N, C-alpha and C positions, 0 to 999 in steps of 0.2 A: 547960850553954849552950845555947840554944834556937836550931837551926838553920833558918834561912831561905833557901831556894829563890828567887833571882831571875833572871829571863829578860828580854834587853834585845832588841828589835826596832824596825827603822826602817819596818815595812808599816803604811800609813794606813790607817787603819780608817774605814769609813764607814756610818753607820746610815740609811739608805734612808727611814726612816719621819721622822725628824727632818730630813733634806734635803726631804724633800717639803714639812714644814712651812715651811722657810726660802725654798723657791720658790714658796709659796703666799703669801709675802708677811706671814707673821706674824713678832712681835716675840718675842725669847726667852723674856718673861714668860708672853705668848699660849700661846708654843710649850709650855712649860712647865706650863701648866695643863692643857692639854688631853691630854699625856701622864699626869698623875698621875689624871685620873678612868678610866686603863684600868685592867682588873679585874687583868692581870696585875702590874703595878706596886702596885696595891694589897695584892696578897699579900705581896710583898717591903718593903711599909713604906716604902718610898720618900718620901722627905719633899721639898716644895716647893723647898726649897732646895739638894737634892742632884740634883734633876732639872734645875734653874734652873745649876746648876755645869756641868753635862755638856752641855746645851744651848747654852750660849754657847760653851762650847769648840769644839763642832761649826761653831757657826754661824760662829766665827774660822776655820776649817779652810776652810767654804764659800766665805767672802768672798774667802779667800786665792787659792781656785781659779779664783773668778769672771772675773780678765783671761786665763786660758787657755781658760775655756769660751766665752769670745766668740771666740775662734779656735781652735778644736779641735784641728787638727793641733800645737798648741803643746804641748796637753796630752799629748797621745800621744807628744811628745818629750823633754818635759821630764825633770828627774832629780831634782828636789828631792823629790817627794812619789813613794813607792813606791806604785804603785795598779795592781792587774793590768788586764789588757785588758777583762775582763768588767764589772767596775766602771769603766773610764772610759767605756765603751759606755753604761753606765746613767747615768752623770752626764751626759753630753752629751744622750742621748734625751730626759731629764725636764727638761734645762735648757730644750730647745728647745719640749717639749711647749706646748700651749695651751688653752684653753679657748674651745670653739667659739662660745660664746654671746659672749665677748669679741671674738674676731677677727670675730664677723659685724658689730658695732659699728663696728671699725676698717677692715672691708672697703670699697672705693670711695671713702676718703678719704685726702685727700694725706699720705703721711709725712714730715710736716714737724713743725715744733717748737710750731704751732698747735694741732695734732691731739693732740700730747703733753699741753698743757696741759688739754685737755678730757677728758682720762682718767679726771679727778674723778666725771664725771658718767657715764662707761660704767661704773667702779667702783661706785658707787651703784646704779646700773639691774641689773647683774649680779649684785651681790654678791659679787664678788671683790675681795679687797684692793688696794688703789691700787699697791703695790709690785711685787706679780705682775703688773698689768695694765701696768706701765711695762716691766717686762722681758718681755713678750709682744710690745707695741709695738715696744719696740727691737732685739727678734729678728727682729722681720718685716722692719724697717729695714736691720738689718744685712744679711740675706740677700737682698734685693732690690738695695742698694747693691752688693754683691760680683758677684752675677752678672747684672745688668743689661745688660751692653754684652760679656758673654762669647759667643762664637761655640760652637756645638753644642747638644748636647742640654740644656735646662734640667735635668732631673731630675739626671742625671750631675754637672753643676755644682755642685749643691746636693750631693748626696751626697760630692763629691770635697774641697769646701772646708769642708764643716760635720759631716762623718761620721755622718750621720744614715741612719736605716733607709729601705728604699724605701717603704714607706709614709707616713711623717711627710716625706719628702723632694717625694713627689709633691703633697701637701698645700701647702708652700712653694711648690712649683713653679706651684700652680693660683691663690695668693696673688700671687704674683710677675706672674703673666701677666696677671691681672686688674688690677692695678696698674697694669702697663704701659701698658695699654691703655686706662686710665682707662674701665674699664666702669662705668656707674650702677648701683647696686644698693642706694641708699640711699632711692629714690621708696616714696611710702606705699603704692603697690598693690604693691612687692617686700617689704614686712614680713613676711609670710607664707613667705618663703621663707629656709631655715636656711642656715648656711655650708657644709653638707654638699652641699646643693641645687647652689650656685653653684661648689664644687669640683669637683662630677662633670660639670658643664655644660662648665666651664674645660677640665677633663682631656679632654674630647672635641675640645674647638676647639685644644687644644695637639696632639693626636694626629693631627688629620685638616685643620687650617685653617694651622698654622703650617710652619715650617720641618723639624719633623719627621716631618710625612706621607711615607709610603713612595712616594707620586707625586711628592712634592717632589725636585727635581734638583740642590738647592743646601743639602745637609744640613749644609754649613759656617756658613751664615749662623746668627744670634738665633732660637732659637725662642721667645723671648719675643715676639716680632712675628708678626702675622699673614703668611703667605707673599703677596707682592705679585704673584706672576704668576697665581697662582691667583686673587686678588681681581679683576685686570683679567681673565681668563677668563671668570668669573661674569656680565659685564656682556653678551656675546655672549647668554647664555641670556633678555636680553629679547625674544628673538624669541617664546617661548614664551607670551606674553600678547598677540600679534597675533590679529586674529578669527580667523585660518583655522586658526592653532594651537591656539588655544583650543576650537573647535569639535570639532578632530580629538581632543583630549586630554579633552574632557569626554566624548565618544562611547565612547572606551575605559574610560573611568573608568566609567560605569553599565553598560557591558557586562561589567565586569570587578569588579562590585559585590557577590561573594559576601561574605554574612557583615554585608553593613550591616543596619540594620532598617529596615523601610519608611519611618520618620519621618525617618532619617538620608539614606536615597537620595532622598527628594523634596528632603529640603533643599539637598543636594548639587546636584542638579539646575538647583534655582533660583539656587544661589549659588556654582555654579563658578568663575566669572568673578572674582567678589571674592576666593575663595579661593587662586584662581593668581597674582594680581596680587600680593595680601598677599605671598606665599611667594617671589615673584622678586623683588619689591620691595626686600625683605630682603636677598637676596642682592643686589641692585645695589647697594644703600645701603652695605654693608660695604666699599667703597671710598673712602670718604668719612668722615673721621675723626669730624666732630659725629654723623654716624648712625650709624656703627660700635659708638660708645661707647655708645649706646642700645640695643646689642642686647637685653639681659634685658627693656626697658621694650618694645619694640617685639614681642617674641616674646608678652609676655601681653597687652598693650593691642590689637595687630592681629590677632592669630592665638588665643590661649588664652581670653581674655575673649568674643570674639564665639562662639566654640564652646561657651563654658559657659553663655551666653546661650540658645542653642539647644539647652540640656539634653543636650550630647553627653555621653556619660562617657569617662574617660581611653580605656577599650578602644575605643571609637567614632573619636575623634581619632588611634588608634595604626592601627588599620584605615584609616581615610582616607589618611593622610599615607602610610603603607606603599605603598598602592594607587597612590597620585599619583605616587610616587617611581618605581614599577617601569612603570607603563604610560607613562610619558614615556621610558622608552627604547625604546619600541615606536613611537614618533611619525618618522615620515619624516626630521624635522629632526634629531634626536639619530642616529638609526640611519646616517645621511649624513654624522655629523659624528663620528666617532671619536674627537677630541682632545678633544671635549666631554663624552663618557661618564664617564671617569673624573672629570672636574671636577663632575658633577652627582652620582655616588655620594659624593664628598668632602663637598660642600655637604648633601646631603639624610642622608647617615649620619651628620651630626652635629645638624643643626636637629630630627631625629624624636627620637632620643634626649633630646635639652635639654628639648624641649617636652614629652614623656612624665613628665620627672622633675619639672618645673614646676607641671603640671598639677595643680590641686588635688583631691585624692581627695574630700574633702565636699563 
């Protein structure tokens, strides 16, 4: 009589590779065909039927888990599937991962059913399967709807409710912040900017311009919004474009123009009034919804593009803006207005890295 040893367990096995194919939106047949081409599986002479059967089993498991993945704490607390904590974290992180190209196309659009219907075009444009595009869109919408009205820190709220890593939570925070403030990102002139460019800029804005800022006295409010008190105080900076202040500031800039090329120094002397008015008007416009939503458009059209036409390099604009920020603090107006000094630092401390990030390198 032959003896057969049998082990019975209830630990749920997850194949990360098959899970990735499921997340990518492939059908079971497509996934099995891809797996069959792998050298390791060819060595074992796995047939397409063998692979298809295994993939179908995995896909059924993933479909059963999906309702819990939409609300990650449920996966953590459920007792139907025996899944260790490391694997749970992997399932959640991968489920909420996204393609930057897909999100770049979604960014700035309303998170509504009409946009979801247009995902066919995004799928074709990015060469990402439609099912994956839908998952990514639905995840973005779900995160946004969950945290948009929550008080406190945006990244912490996302991490608490979706159990994501710090890095991924920050990306979703940036997406949520842009969507909540309805920032325009779809203009043709902004097409050269990637999702990462917008995410970096949005993170700076969350850190310095929202209720998350260390200078803000009301951290309990929602940091998906711009700090209203900060925006109101920005209006007081209008004084910097009055004739007397402009002349004082221009003089300080030209005196402190170390490192500027001769061409930049001459252009700065001739066009300082325009540069200063642009920077201050952008600050002033943040108080108005119609203008604040065009912050990226304004930075490009009113500040970056003119500097590019003057053939300033990225290093040139960084030197000029940094000197502009530092010399303003030496002016009589700001020296005698201590309450505005941190406002100026908050504003310029975000505008400068945003401009540098957006400035074309070629």
